[in-house]
Structure formats: structure tokens, C-alpha cells
C-alpha positions, 0 to 999 in steps of 0.5 A, a space after each residue: 500500500 501506497 503511503 499516503 502522501 503530505 500536504 508540502 507548501 508549494 516551492 519555487 524551484 524546478 527542473 532549473 535547480 536539478 540541471 544547475 545541480 546537475 552541472 556542478 556536478 559535471 564540472 567539479 567532475 572535469 576539474 579534478 580529473 584536469 588538476 589530475 591528470 598528467 601527473 602520474 599513478 594517483 593516490 588512492 587519497 584522491 582517487 577516492 576525492 574524486 570520486 566524493 567530492 563530486 557528488 557532496 557537492 551536488 547533493 549540498 547546492 541541492 540542498 542549498 536551494 530548497 533552503 534558498 529558494 523553497 520550504 527547506 530539505 525536509 519538505 522539498 525533500 523529504 529528507 526526514 527520518 522515518 523508521 517505518 521509510 527505512 524498513 520500506 527502503 531495506 524492504 524493496 532494498 532485499 528484495 530489489 537484489 533478487 533482480 539486479 543480481 541476476 541481471 549483473 550476472 547476466 549482463 557480463 555474460 554479455 557485454 564482457 569487461 565493459 560491465 564493469 561500473 566506473 568506480 569499479 576501473 577506478 578503485 578495482 586497480 588500486 592498492 592500500 591498507 584496510 584503513 582506504 580500503 574501509 573508507 572507500 566501503 563506505 563512500 561506494 555503500 554510504 555516502 555516494 547512496 546518501 548523495 545520489 537520492 538527493 539529487 535525483 529521487 529529492 530535488 529531480 524528483 521534488 521537481 517533476 511531480 510538484 507539475 507532472 505528479 509521483 509516477 511521472 517522478 518515478 519515472 523521470 527519475 529513473 530513467 535519467 540516473 542510469 544515463 547519468 552515469 556516463 556509463 553506456 555500456 551499463 544503462 539498460 542494467 543501472 535502469 534494473 537498478 534504480 526500479 526498486 530504487 524508485 519504489 521504495 521512495 513511491 510508496 514511502 513517500 521519504 528519502 530514507 527510503 529510497 536512501 537505505 534501499 540503495 544502500 541496500 543495492 550497493 552493500 555488496 559491490 561496496 565489499 567486492 571493492 572493499 577486500 579488492 582495495 585491501 589485496 584479500 580478492 584480485 583484481 576483477 
């Protein structure tokens, strides 16, 4: 059953705010990539910053937009803790694994090495201490899902839902999330991955649900990268 939607005051931001945030993400990523280009093999600390900072900048800017032009992230993005929503997110995240794991295995058989994620390609060739390996896990399985959900199923969802309704918000954010990773060979797989995360947001009407579902989805890749960086698993 879909959780009853709360009446929320209208905000004064829309798709332009999302485009601004997405542009800030891309620009920050480009500037950081240019800064480390030609510097030889970068340290893992540098890679963690290059991967994590753009997402944090985008999420922070999204929150600022809601404070400046809206009612704040709690109302505009539905960024409010709820045990019920966390439980819904956990449920959709676990159920989603029964679809996404077979889909990922099938996609690897079809595409081959190109099915690996950008994060997997970046981190799988690095070796570092267990401390840095745990930092990679926290980035992939905890921080990245929070930041991405704030941008996509928070800001973008809110812009679309206010004008066209929550079902279109679900469809648009699912597609945009899949494309925005810029991993063209993985777009169909990312669409499959995004569906249970979006359904968690839809049914809970709360960003906590999609954050938890996203974290469950990223848990296994995060563990694999952690053990790989620490040298406990061979590189893919």
C-alpha cells in the first residue's frame, strides 16, 4: 500500500535547479580530473576525493537550493528520518537484489568487461591499507547513495512531482539516474537497478526509503571493492 502523501507547501524551484546541480557535479568532476591528469599514478586518497567530492558538492547544492527557494530539504526533498521508511527501503532493497544480481550476472555474460562500473574500474586496480579499503566501502555503500538520492529522487523527483505527479517523477528519475552515470554500456542494467530504489521512494513518500534501498543495492559492490583494495581479493 502506498503511504499517504503529506500536504507540502509548493516550492519555487524546478527542473532548472536540477540542471544547475547536475552541471555543478559535472564541472567539479572535470576540474578534479584535470587537476590530477598527468601526475602519474594517483594515490588512493586522491581517487577517493575525486569520486566523492563531486557527489557531495551536488548534494550540498541541492540542499541549499531548497533552503533558498523552497521550504528546506525536510519538506521539499522529504529528507526526514523515519523508521517506517527505512524498513520499506530495506524491504525493497533486499527484494531488488533478487532481480538486480541475476541481471548483473547476465549483463556480464552479454557485455563482458565493459559491464564493470566506473567505480569498479577506478578502484579495482588500486591496493592500499585496510583503513583506505574501509573508506572506499563507506564511500560506495553509504555516502554515494545518500548524495545521489538527494539529487535524483530528492531534487529531480520534487521538480517533476510538483508539476506532473509522483508516477511521472518515478519514471523520469529512474531513466535520468540510469543515464546520468555516463556508463553507456550499463544503462539497461542501471535501469533495472533503479526500479526498486524508485519504488521505495514512491511507496514511502520519503527519501529515507530510497537511500536505504540504494545502500542495500551498493552493499555487495562496496564489499567487493573493499576486499579488492585491501588485497584480499584478486582484481577483476
